[in-house]
Structure formats: C-alpha cells, structure tokens
C-alpha positions as YAML, in Angstrom:
chain: A
units: angstrom
residues:
- id: 1
  name: UNK
  ca: [133.51, 71.27, 28.60]
- id: 2
  name: UNK
  ca: [135.64, 70.23, 31.43]
- id: 3
  name: UNK
  ca: [135.12, 67.01, 33.42]
- id: 4
  name: UNK
  ca: [133.82, 69.14, 36.41]
- id: 5
  name: UNK
  ca: [131.43, 71.14, 34.25]
- id: 6
  name: UNK
  ca: [130.16, 67.96, 32.60]
- id: 7
  name: UNK
  ca: [129.76, 66.28, 36.21]
- id: 8
  name: UNK
  ca: [127.66, 69.34, 37.37]
- id: 9
  name: UNK
  ca: [125.52, 69.35, 34.23]
- id: 10
  name: UNK
  ca: [124.77, 65.76, 34.59]
- id: 11
  name: UNK
  ca: [123.88, 65.87, 38.17]
- id: 12
  name: UNK
  ca: [121.72, 69.07, 37.43]
- id: 13
  name: UNK
  ca: [119.84, 67.02, 34.85]
- id: 14
  name: UNK
  ca: [119.49, 64.15, 37.07]
- id: 15
  name: UNK
  ca: [117.95, 66.53, 39.89]
- id: 16
  name: UNK
  ca: [115.60, 68.01, 37.54]
- id: 17
  name: UNK
  ca: [114.20, 64.63, 36.39]
- id: 18
  name: UNK
  ca: [113.91, 63.28, 39.83]
- id: 19
  name: UNK
  ca: [112.22, 66.42, 41.19]
- id: 20
  name: UNK
  ca: [109.76, 66.32, 38.36]
- id: 21
  name: UNK
  ca: [108.84, 62.67, 38.52]
- id: 22
  name: UNK
  ca: [108.99, 62.35, 42.42]
- id: 23
  name: UNK
  ca: [108.78, 65.56, 44.21]
- id: 24
  name: UNK
  ca: [109.79, 64.70, 47.84]
- id: 25
  name: UNK
  ca: [107.46, 65.73, 50.67]
- id: 26
  name: UNK
  ca: [109.98, 67.05, 53.23]
- id: 27
  name: UNK
  ca: [107.65, 68.34, 55.81]
- id: 28
  name: UNK
  ca: [104.92, 66.02, 57.23]
- id: 29
  name: UNK
  ca: [103.62, 68.47, 59.67]
- id: 30
  name: UNK
  ca: [103.40, 68.12, 63.55]
- id: 31
  name: UNK
  ca: [103.03, 64.25, 63.21]
- id: 32
  name: UNK
  ca: [106.19, 63.58, 61.47]
- id: 33
  name: UNK
  ca: [109.87, 63.94, 62.44]
- id: 34
  name: UNK
  ca: [112.11, 64.57, 59.63]
- id: 35
  name: UNK
  ca: [115.77, 63.65, 59.70]
- id: 36
  name: UNK
  ca: [118.39, 64.69, 57.31]
- id: 37
  name: UNK
  ca: [121.49, 62.51, 57.89]
- id: 38
  name: UNK
  ca: [124.99, 62.53, 56.31]
- id: 39
  name: UNK
  ca: [126.94, 59.45, 56.22]
- id: 40
  name: UNK
  ca: [130.60, 59.06, 55.94]
- id: 41
  name: UNK
  ca: [133.22, 56.04, 55.89]
- id: 42
  name: UNK
  ca: [136.38, 55.86, 58.04]
- id: 43
  name: UNK
  ca: [137.98, 57.91, 55.25]
- id: 44
  name: UNK
  ca: [135.67, 60.72, 55.31]
- id: 45
  name: UNK
  ca: [134.03, 59.83, 51.92]
- id: 46
  name: UNK
  ca: [130.43, 60.20, 51.48]
- id: 47
  name: UNK
  ca: [128.34, 57.03, 51.58]
- id: 48
  name: UNK
  ca: [125.38, 57.43, 49.27]
- id: 49
  name: UNK
  ca: [124.00, 53.95, 48.65]
- id: 50
  name: UNK
  ca: [122.40, 53.05, 51.95]
- id: 51
  name: UNK
  ca: [118.67, 51.85, 52.14]
- id: 52
  name: UNK
  ca: [116.04, 52.42, 54.78]
- id: 53
  name: UNK
  ca: [116.91, 49.12, 56.58]
- id: 54
  name: UNK
  ca: [120.54, 50.28, 56.84]
- id: 55
  name: UNK
  ca: [119.53, 52.94, 59.61]
- id: 56
  name: UNK
  ca: [118.48, 52.63, 63.09]
- id: 57
  name: UNK
  ca: [116.58, 55.63, 64.82]
- id: 58
  name: UNK
  ca: [115.90, 55.93, 68.46]
- id: 59
  name: UNK
  ca: [113.79, 58.49, 70.20]
- id: 60
  name: UNK
  ca: [114.69, 58.90, 73.82]
- id: 61
  name: UNK
  ca: [116.17, 55.49, 73.57]
- id: 62
  name: UNK
  ca: [113.28, 53.74, 72.04]
- id: 63
  name: UNK
  ca: [113.70, 52.34, 68.47]
- id: 64
  name: UNK
  ca: [111.48, 53.95, 65.86]
- id: 65
  name: UNK
  ca: [109.92, 52.69, 62.60]
- id: 66
  name: UNK
  ca: [111.21, 54.66, 59.66]
- id: 67
  name: UNK
  ca: [108.18, 55.18, 57.58]
- id: 68
  name: UNK
  ca: [109.52, 57.80, 55.03]
- id: 69
  name: UNK
  ca: [112.80, 57.50, 53.39]
- id: 70
  name: UNK
  ca: [114.61, 58.76, 50.35]
- id: 71
  name: UNK
  ca: [118.10, 59.00, 49.05]
- id: 72
  name: UNK
  ca: [117.50, 60.90, 45.93]
- id: 73
  name: UNK
  ca: [119.32, 64.02, 45.01]
- id: 74
  name: UNK
  ca: [117.45, 66.86, 46.91]
- id: 75
  name: UNK
  ca: [117.33, 70.60, 46.78]
- id: 76
  name: UNK
  ca: [117.73, 72.96, 49.62]
- id: 77
  name: UNK
  ca: [117.01, 76.44, 50.86]
- id: 78
  name: UNK
  ca: [119.99, 78.26, 52.64]
- id: 79
  name: UNK
  ca: [121.25, 81.42, 53.93]
- id: 80
  name: UNK
  ca: [124.70, 81.91, 53.58]
- id: 81
  name: UNK
  ca: [126.22, 84.32, 56.29]
- id: 82
  name: UNK
  ca: [129.57, 85.84, 56.00]
- id: 83
  name: UNK
  ca: [131.27, 87.46, 58.83]
- id: 84
  name: UNK
  ca: [132.53, 91.11, 57.88]
- id: 85
  name: UNK
  ca: [133.86, 92.08, 61.36]
- id: 86
  name: UNK
  ca: [137.39, 93.68, 61.41]
- id: 87
  name: UNK
  ca: [138.90, 90.28, 62.83]
- id: 88
  name: UNK
  ca: [137.98, 88.79, 59.45]
- id: 89
  name: UNK
  ca: [139.19, 91.37, 57.06]
- id: 90
  name: UNK
  ca: [142.34, 89.34, 56.07]
- id: 91
  name: UNK
  ca: [139.77, 86.78, 54.79]
- id: 92
  name: UNK
  ca: [137.37, 88.68, 52.83]
- id: 93
  name: UNK
  ca: [138.55, 87.96, 49.48]
- id: 94
  name: UNK
  ca: [138.90, 84.28, 50.21]
- id: 95
  name: UNK
  ca: [135.35, 84.15, 51.62]
- id: 96
  name: UNK
  ca: [133.81, 85.78, 48.67]
- id: 97
  name: UNK
  ca: [135.56, 83.44, 46.20]
- id: 98
  name: UNK
  ca: [134.48, 80.36, 48.17]
- id: 99
  name: UNK
  ca: [130.87, 81.38, 48.35]
- id: 100
  name: UNK
  ca: [131.08, 81.96, 44.44]
- id: 101
  name: UNK
  ca: [132.03, 78.39, 44.37]
- id: 102
  name: UNK
  ca: [128.76, 77.37, 46.17]
- id: 103
  name: UNK
  ca: [126.59, 79.52, 43.87]
- id: 104
  name: UNK
  ca: [128.26, 77.83, 40.84]
- id: 105
  name: UNK
  ca: [127.34, 74.55, 42.28]
- id: 106
  name: UNK
  ca: [123.70, 75.08, 42.83]
- id: 107
  name: UNK
  ca: [121.33, 72.61, 41.26]
- id: 108
  name: UNK
  ca: [117.76, 73.25, 39.98]
- id: 109
  name: UNK
  ca: [115.50, 73.94, 42.94]
- id: 110
  name: UNK
  ca: [118.26, 75.10, 45.23]
- id: 111
  name: UNK
  ca: [117.75, 78.64, 46.59]
- id: 112
  name: UNK
  ca: [119.84, 81.10, 48.50]
- id: 113
  name: UNK
  ca: [119.86, 84.44, 50.14]
- id: 114
  name: UNK
  ca: [123.35, 86.12, 50.84]
- id: 115
  name: UNK
  ca: [123.74, 87.62, 54.34]
- id: 116
  name: UNK
  ca: [126.63, 89.54, 55.94]
- id: 117
  name: UNK
  ca: [127.24, 90.93, 59.34]
- id: 118
  name: UNK
  ca: [129.54, 93.64, 61.22]
- id: 119
  name: UNK
  ca: [128.16, 96.82, 62.37]
- id: 120
  name: UNK
  ca: [124.86, 95.64, 61.09]
- id: 121
  name: UNK
  ca: [123.00, 92.45, 59.58]
- id: 122
  name: UNK
  ca: [122.04, 92.36, 56.20]
- id: 123
  name: UNK
  ca: [120.32, 89.86, 53.96]
- id: 124
  name: UNK
  ca: [119.74, 89.97, 50.10]
- id: 125
  name: UNK
  ca: [117.82, 89.63, 48.11]
- id: 126
  name: UNK
  ca: [114.42, 90.01, 49.62]
- id: 127
  name: UNK
  ca: [113.38, 86.33, 48.73]
- id: 128
  name: UNK
  ca: [115.10, 83.25, 48.06]
- id: 129
  name: UNK
  ca: [116.61, 82.75, 44.69]
- id: 130
  name: UNK
  ca: [118.55, 80.37, 42.49]
- id: 131
  name: UNK
  ca: [119.54, 82.89, 40.06]
- id: 132
  name: UNK
  ca: [123.44, 82.87, 39.86]
- id: 133
  name: UNK
  ca: [123.74, 86.19, 38.30]
- id: 134
  name: UNK
  ca: [121.70, 87.83, 41.18]
- id: 135
  name: UNK
  ca: [123.72, 85.93, 43.80]
- id: 136
  name: UNK
  ca: [127.07, 86.87, 42.30]
- id: 137
  name: UNK
  ca: [126.29, 90.31, 42.10]
- id: 138
  name: UNK
  ca: [125.45, 90.46, 45.75]
- id: 139
  name: UNK
  ca: [128.90, 88.87, 46.52]
- id: 140
  name: UNK
  ca: [130.57, 91.36, 44.36]
- id: 141
  name: UNK
  ca: [128.92, 94.64, 45.49]
- id: 142
  name: UNK
  ca: [126.53, 94.30, 48.47]
- id: 143
  name: UNK
  ca: [128.96, 93.08, 51.25]
- id: 144
  name: UNK
  ca: [129.53, 95.97, 54.01]
- id: 145
  name: UNK
  ca: [133.07, 97.20, 54.89]
- id: 146
  name: UNK
  ca: [134.90, 95.89, 57.95]
- id: 147
  name: UNK
  ca: [133.14, 96.70, 61.05]
- id: 148
  name: UNK
  ca: [133.64, 97.14, 64.67]
- id: 149
  name: UNK
  ca: [130.92, 94.77, 65.90]
- id: 150
  name: UNK
  ca: [130.56, 91.18, 65.22]
- id: 151
  name: UNK
  ca: [126.98, 89.94, 66.26]
- id: 152
  name: UNK
  ca: [127.60, 86.35, 65.32]
- id: 153
  name: UNK
  ca: [124.58, 84.70, 67.34]
- id: 154
  name: UNK
  ca: [122.40, 87.47, 66.30]
- id: 155
  name: UNK
  ca: [123.28, 86.88, 62.58]
- id: 156
  name: UNK
  ca: [122.65, 83.20, 62.82]
- id: 157
  name: UNK
  ca: [119.48, 83.77, 64.62]
- id: 158
  name: UNK
  ca: [118.07, 86.09, 61.85]
- id: 159
  name: UNK
  ca: [119.22, 83.64, 59.33]
- id: 160
  name: UNK
  ca: [117.06, 80.95, 61.16]
- id: 161
  name: UNK
  ca: [114.13, 83.20, 61.20]
- id: 162
  name: UNK
  ca: [114.68, 83.97, 57.36]
- id: 163
  name: UNK
  ca: [114.76, 80.37, 56.37]
- id: 164
  name: UNK
  ca: [112.28, 78.92, 58.72]
- id: 165
  name: UNK
  ca: [109.21, 79.11, 56.69]
- id: 166
  name: UNK
  ca: [110.87, 77.71, 53.61]
- id: 167
  name: UNK
  ca: [109.85, 74.24, 52.26]
- id: 168
  name: UNK
  ca: [112.15, 71.27, 52.23]
- id: 169
  name: UNK
  ca: [115.55, 71.47, 53.77]
- id: 170
  name: UNK
  ca: [116.30, 74.50, 55.66]
- id: 171
  name: UNK
  ca: [120.12, 75.35, 55.96]
- id: 172
  name: UNK
  ca: [122.14, 78.10, 57.46]
- id: 173
  name: UNK
  ca: [125.90, 78.35, 56.44]
- id: 174
  name: UNK
  ca: [128.21, 80.64, 58.36]
- id: 175
  name: UNK
  ca: [131.72, 81.77, 57.77]
- id: 176
  name: UNK
  ca: [133.02, 83.28, 61.12]
- id: 177
  name: UNK
  ca: [135.84, 83.13, 63.78]
- id: 178
  name: UNK
  ca: [132.81, 83.12, 66.08]
- id: 179
  name: UNK
  ca: [133.92, 85.97, 68.33]
- id: 180
  name: UNK
  ca: [130.70, 87.51, 69.24]
- id: 181
  name: UNK
  ca: [130.82, 91.33, 69.76]
- id: 182
  name: UNK
  ca: [127.26, 92.94, 69.53]
- id: 183
  name: UNK
  ca: [124.46, 90.25, 69.88]
- id: 184
  name: UNK
  ca: [121.86, 91.37, 72.35]
- id: 185
  name: UNK
  ca: [121.88, 89.69, 75.69]
- id: 186
  name: UNK
  ca: [120.97, 87.04, 76.77]
- id: 187
  name: UNK
  ca: [121.24, 85.68, 73.03]
- id: 188
  name: UNK
  ca: [124.00, 83.14, 72.69]
- id: 189
  name: UNK
  ca: [124.88, 79.94, 71.27]
- id: 190
  name: UNK
  ca: [122.47, 77.67, 73.25]
- id: 191
  name: UNK
  ca: [119.44, 79.93, 72.70]
- id: 192
  name: UNK
  ca: [120.39, 79.72, 68.86]
- id: 193
  name: UNK
  ca: [120.70, 75.93, 68.99]
- id: 194
  name: UNK
  ca: [117.12, 75.81, 70.58]
- id: 195
  name: UNK
  ca: [115.91, 77.79, 67.81]
- id: 196
  name: UNK
  ca: [117.48, 75.75, 65.14]
- id: 197
  name: UNK
  ca: [116.03, 72.63, 66.58]
- id: 198
  name: UNK
  ca: [112.44, 74.19, 66.92]
- id: 199
  name: UNK
  ca: [112.71, 75.06, 63.15]
- id: 200
  name: UNK
  ca: [114.32, 72.05, 62.07]
- id: 201
  name: UNK
  ca: [117.23, 74.07, 60.63]
- id: 202
  name: UNK
  ca: [120.69, 72.59, 59.80]
- id: 203
  name: UNK
  ca: [123.67, 74.69, 60.56]
- id: 204
  name: UNK
  ca: [126.86, 74.41, 58.90]
- id: 205
  name: UNK
  ca: [129.91, 76.57, 60.01]
- id: 206
  name: UNK
  ca: [133.31, 77.18, 58.49]
- id: 207
  name: UNK
  ca: [135.49, 78.37, 61.55]
- id: 208
  name: UNK
  ca: [138.50, 80.79, 61.10]
- id: 209
  name: UNK
  ca: [141.28, 81.49, 63.51]
- id: 210
  name: UNK
  ca: [140.99, 84.78, 65.06]
- id: 211
  name: UNK
  ca: [144.19, 86.89, 64.49]
- id: 212
  name: UNK
  ca: [144.57, 89.88, 66.61]
- id: 213
  name: UNK
  ca: [147.50, 92.56, 66.19]
- id: 214
  name: UNK
  ca: [149.04, 93.53, 69.59]
- id: 215
  name: UNK
  ca: [151.48, 96.52, 70.15]
- id: 216
  name: UNK
  ca: [153.37, 96.57, 73.46]
- id: 217
  name: UNK
  ca: [155.96, 98.74, 74.83]
- id: 218
  name: UNK
  ca: [158.78, 96.47, 76.28]
- id: 219
  name: UNK
  ca: [162.01, 97.30, 78.38]
- id: 220
  name: UNK
  ca: [165.22, 96.80, 76.52]
- id: 221
  name: UNK
  ca: [168.74, 97.38, 77.73]
- id: 222
  name: UNK
  ca: [170.90, 100.37, 76.64]
- id: 223
  name: UNK
  ca: [174.59, 100.36, 76.40]
- id: 224
  name: UNK
  ca: [176.62, 102.14, 78.97]
- id: 225
  name: UNK
  ca: [177.06, 105.72, 78.11]
- id: 226
  name: UNK
  ca: [173.73, 106.29, 76.44]
- id: 227
  name: UNK
  ca: [171.10, 108.68, 77.35]
- id: 228
  name: UNK
  ca: [168.90, 107.55, 80.07]
- id: 229
  name: UNK
  ca: [165.31, 106.80, 79.11]
- id: 230
  name: UNK
  ca: [162.48, 109.14, 79.66]
- id: 231
  name: UNK
  ca: [160.16, 108.54, 82.57]
- id: 232
  name: UNK
  ca: [157.33, 106.36, 81.27]
- id: 233
  name: UNK
  ca: [153.43, 106.76, 82.15]
- id: 234
  name: UNK
  ca: [153.38, 103.11, 83.35]
- id: 235
  name: UNK
  ca: [155.03, 101.79, 86.44]
- id: 236
  name: UNK
  ca: [158.65, 101.00, 85.79]
- id: 237
  name: UNK
  ca: [159.52, 97.37, 86.50]
- id: 238
  name: UNK
  ca: [162.53, 95.87, 87.59]
- id: 239
  name: UNK
  ca: [163.79, 93.71, 84.71]
- id: 240
  name: UNK
  ca: [164.75, 90.19, 85.79]
- id: 241
  name: UNK
  ca: [168.49, 89.33, 85.43]
- id: 242
  name: UNK
  ca: [169.36, 92.91, 84.19]
- id: 243
  name: UNK
  ca: [172.94, 93.58, 83.56]
- id: 244
  name: UNK
  ca: [172.69, 97.25, 83.61]
- id: 245
  name: UNK
  ca: [171.41, 99.85, 86.21]
- id: 246
  name: UNK
  ca: [167.81, 100.83, 85.40]
- id: 247
  name: UNK
  ca: [168.77, 104.10, 84.20]
- id: 248
  name: UNK
  ca: [170.60, 102.34, 81.20]
- id: 249
  name: UNK
  ca: [167.36, 100.69, 80.16]
- id: 250
  name: UNK
  ca: [164.85, 101.92, 77.44]
- id: 251
  name: UNK
  ca: [161.77, 100.81, 75.79]
- id: 252
  name: UNK
  ca: [161.12, 99.30, 72.46]
- id: 253
  name: UNK
  ca: [157.78, 98.75, 70.68]
- id: 254
  name: UNK
  ca: [156.94, 95.34, 69.67]
- id: 255
  name: UNK
  ca: [154.08, 94.05, 67.54]
- id: 256
  name: UNK
  ca: [152.92, 90.67, 67.85]
- id: 257
  name: UNK
  ca: [150.14, 88.80, 66.10]
- id: 258
  name: UNK
  ca: [148.01, 86.84, 68.40]
- id: 259
  name: UNK
  ca: [146.15, 83.77, 66.92]
- id: 260
  name: UNK
  ca: [143.36, 82.09, 68.75]
- id: 261
  name: UNK
  ca: [141.14, 79.27, 67.50]
- id: 262
  name: UNK
  ca: [137.64, 79.68, 66.38]
- id: 263
  name: UNK
  ca: [135.07, 79.97, 69.00]
- id: 264
  name: UNK
  ca: [133.82, 76.34, 70.08]
- id: 265
  name: UNK
  ca: [130.18, 77.56, 69.96]
- id: 266
  name: UNK
  ca: [130.49, 77.24, 66.12]
- id: 267
  name: UNK
  ca: [131.16, 73.56, 66.20]
- id: 268
  name: UNK
  ca: [128.68, 73.03, 68.99]
- id: 269
  name: UNK
  ca: [125.91, 74.46, 66.95]
- id: 270
  name: UNK
  ca: [126.72, 72.63, 63.80]
- id: 271
  name: UNK
  ca: [126.85, 69.10, 65.65]
- id: 272
  name: UNK
  ca: [123.61, 69.69, 67.55]
- id: 273
  name: UNK
  ca: [121.62, 70.84, 64.41]
- id: 274
  name: UNK
  ca: [123.11, 67.80, 62.16]
- id: 275
  name: UNK
  ca: [125.04, 70.05, 60.08]
- id: 276
  name: UNK
  ca: [128.77, 70.15, 59.60]
- id: 277
  name: UNK
  ca: [131.83, 71.91, 60.96]
- id: 278
  name: UNK
  ca: [135.13, 72.76, 58.96]
- id: 279
  name: UNK
  ca: [137.95, 74.53, 60.63]
- id: 280
  name: UNK
  ca: [139.81, 76.43, 58.01]
- id: 281
  name: UNK
  ca: [143.44, 75.54, 57.65]
- id: 282
  name: UNK
  ca: [146.34, 75.98, 55.26]
- id: 283
  name: UNK
  ca: [146.14, 72.38, 54.35]
- id: 284
  name: UNK
  ca: [142.53, 72.54, 52.78]
- id: 285
  name: UNK
  ca: [141.48, 75.16, 50.46]
- id: 286
  name: UNK
  ca: [138.14, 77.06, 51.23]
- id: 287
  name: UNK
  ca: [136.84, 76.32, 47.73]
- id: 288
  name: UNK
  ca: [137.23, 72.57, 48.38]
- id: 289
  name: UNK
  ca: [135.35, 72.89, 51.64]
- id: 290
  name: UNK
  ca: [132.53, 74.75, 49.89]
- id: 291
  name: UNK
  ca: [132.44, 72.03, 47.25]
- id: 292
  name: UNK
  ca: [132.17, 69.41, 49.89]
- id: 293
  name: UNK
  ca: [129.39, 71.19, 51.48]
- id: 294
  name: UNK
  ca: [127.44, 71.41, 48.35]
- id: 295
  name: UNK
  ca: [127.91, 67.70, 47.78]
- id: 296
  name: UNK
  ca: [126.83, 67.00, 51.17]
- id: 297
  name: UNK
  ca: [123.63, 69.04, 51.01]
- id: 298
  name: UNK
  ca: [122.73, 67.36, 47.76]
- id: 299
  name: UNK
  ca: [123.38, 63.70, 48.85]
- id: 300
  name: UNK
  ca: [121.99, 63.46, 52.40]
- id: 301
  name: UNK
  ca: [119.30, 60.81, 53.30]
- id: 302
  name: UNK
  ca: [115.92, 61.97, 54.40]
- id: 303
  name: UNK
  ca: [114.23, 59.71, 57.18]
- id: 304
  name: UNK
  ca: [110.90, 60.27, 58.63]
- id: 305
  name: UNK
  ca: [108.99, 58.60, 61.58]
- id: 306
  name: UNK
  ca: [105.90, 59.33, 63.69]
- id: 307
  name: UNK
  ca: [106.63, 59.92, 67.27]
- id: 308
  name: UNK
  ca: [104.70, 57.87, 69.71]
- id: 309
  name: UNK
  ca: [104.92, 60.11, 72.60]
- id: 310
  name: UNK
  ca: [103.94, 64.02, 71.68]
- id: 311
  name: UNK
  ca: [104.72, 65.57, 75.19]
- id: 312
  name: UNK
  ca: [105.67, 68.99, 73.99]
- id: 313
  name: UNK
  ca: [109.14, 68.31, 75.36]
- id: 314
  name: UNK
  ca: [112.66, 67.99, 73.86]
- id: 315
  name: UNK
  ca: [113.50, 64.35, 72.85]
- id: 316
  name: UNK
  ca: [116.88, 62.98, 72.29]
- id: 317
  name: UNK
  ca: [117.52, 61.55, 68.83]
- id: 318
  name: UNK
  ca: [120.07, 58.86, 67.92]
- id: 319
  name: UNK
  ca: [120.61, 57.81, 64.34]
- id: 320
  name: UNK
  ca: [122.90, 55.14, 63.52]
- id: 321
  name: UNK
  ca: [123.97, 53.05, 60.51]
- id: 322
  name: UNK
  ca: [124.00, 49.36, 60.78]
- id: 323
  name: UNK
  ca: [127.00, 48.77, 58.49]
- id: 324
  name: UNK
  ca: [130.34, 48.77, 60.68]
- id: 325
  name: UNK
  ca: [132.71, 51.68, 59.96]
- id: 326
  name: UNK
  ca: [130.10, 54.24, 59.03]
- id: 327
  name: UNK
  ca: [129.45, 57.64, 60.94]
- id: 328
  name: UNK
  ca: [126.15, 59.28, 60.67]
- id: 329
  name: UNK
  ca: [125.74, 63.17, 61.31]
- id: 330
  name: UNK
  ca: [122.06, 64.08, 62.01]
- id: 331
  name: UNK
  ca: [120.12, 66.49, 64.39]
- id: 332
  name: UNK
  ca: [120.42, 65.22, 67.96]
- id: 333
  name: UNK
  ca: [117.18, 66.55, 69.35]
- id: 334
  name: UNK
  ca: [113.50, 67.62, 68.29]
- id: 335
  name: UNK
  ca: [110.55, 69.11, 70.15]
- id: 336
  name: UNK
  ca: [107.65, 66.48, 70.12]
- id: 337
  name: UNK
  ca: [104.63, 68.86, 69.35]
- id: 338
  name: UNK
  ca: [101.64, 68.15, 71.61]
- id: 339
  name: UNK
  ca: [98.56, 66.73, 69.81]
...
C-alpha cells in the first residue's frame, strides 16, 4: 500500500472509532449557534491542535461563552456542483478527474450528491451517498454536454436546498468561472448568500478564468498595385498613420482569446459562509486543491454557543484565535431565531 493509501486508511479507521464512540451533536436547534472554523498559520498550513480556550467568539461585538466544542475528525454532507457551460468546456476533463479525487478521499460518514449545470440543473443520485462506485459512475456517465446557458446562482441555490435538511455539516462545493447566464431574476449572489446563512451551509468555490474566443476583421495595408478591397458591410475607418491610400487597404480576420478572471461573487459567497475559495492557476494542480478541501472539511473545529438576544435579525459573527499568527475562517453572520 502506498503512503497516501495507508494515511487515508488510518484516518478512515480513526473516524469510524470516533463516530462510533462519540457521535457529535452538530445541530442544537434554534437555541444553539453552530460555527465550523478552519484555522491556518502564516504559511497556510492547517492548525488542528487548538482547544476551546484558544477561541474567542463575538456576537454583534459581544463576547460569547463557547458551550460546545470539538476538534474530532468529522463527517460532512456535500453537493459537488460542476459548471458544464460552454465557457468551461476546456476544463471538463480536469474537473472530472479532480472531483474523482474528492470521492476517493471520502471517509466513513461522508455523503455526496453530484450536480452539474448548463442548459439545465441536474443532481444525482436521488439521495446522498458515500458509495464511491455510485459517485464515480455519475462523474463518468451522467454529466451533460456543454450548454449555452450557465445558471451559476440558481445551481448553488438548488444545491443549498438539497443539503439544507441533512444532519451535521452541510457543504456546497462549486467549480465554475462564475459567469452567470440563465439564473432567474432577481436571483443573484447576495440572495444565495442569505440562503446559505439561513441554512448554515458552507460554500467552497473553485474559480476558473473565463476564456472566450473572439474573431474580428481588421484593416491591413496592401502593397501598391494589388486589387482594391471589396466594400465592407461596416463603416470604413481611416487607419491612423496609414502609408497607403485607402483603396490599397484590405482586411484580415484575426482570432484572439480573451481571458477574464472568475466572477468575484464566488469568493464573496465562500467568505461569507465560512468556506474556502481557490482560484485555479497553473502553479497549483486541481487535484491538490481538492485534497486540501477534503482535509479542511475533516479537520474543522465545531464551536457552539447559546445566543443571548434572539431578536429574529441577522447578527454579525467574529471568530478569532488567541494564538498569534493564526487566521480563522468561519461564517460571518447568522439569523437569531425568535423564541
């Protein structure tokens, strides 16, 4: 067995023992606010040895007493949502392989559904499952062809609906360039963020650059003595600094590839929900990103407190580590349900 395989096997065994002996109570009802926190050091490495007293939690600026805490390995339920729009076509194989990496790293208790969106939004199977064979079959055979539409926010919204009633940690993991085309108005990133907050769903986003092909007819000078160009259907410009009479200019078809960054809504959504955002680049492999996501989801801290003011409004959350040099990612808001 390889070193990686042995590590996964040992971790899986540990989770099975922990879950069997101390099944965590992740949802305490309206009187308990649950927070899942990821902690990293200055180098970006995960920090997994903190205790309850290493955290400070504030609700609308007021310090809270953390009454529930665990740093045990924890299972999760997640929707993996894959963008199958035309602008992502060049990444299809890469994304499929990376999603398979996540499936391979599932531990006992983890459950997934695989979603994909383009001209429509699909989710498979009918219920959440931890069976690798079922999930791999969906990745190989049940993803739609490249579509003209890209309903990004509607797809995330449907993912939240699918996972909202699951016990424990609820996660949406989306691969996309974030260029929304097809979500019904007025559904946008802010509406999706509010739904994630209301259902305590953590969003992880992998952002891809959008690469669009542009074909354009441009003017180019012809040498003296060549046939004058045919009149064109668009107004004829006067080329700046031309060296030939206009009759001695022709046209050339030029193809350019325009590259734009991922939509900032992806990062905004991940940050607000306490998840993570990773911009896809040539320096970091997508499979490595997925391995990191799986590690984070298994090694997050769970903190809970009872709110003192349940007024039915949105409350601002702040979660900090008392040790210096550490960064905490956690949800930023919650709705304080009325008594």
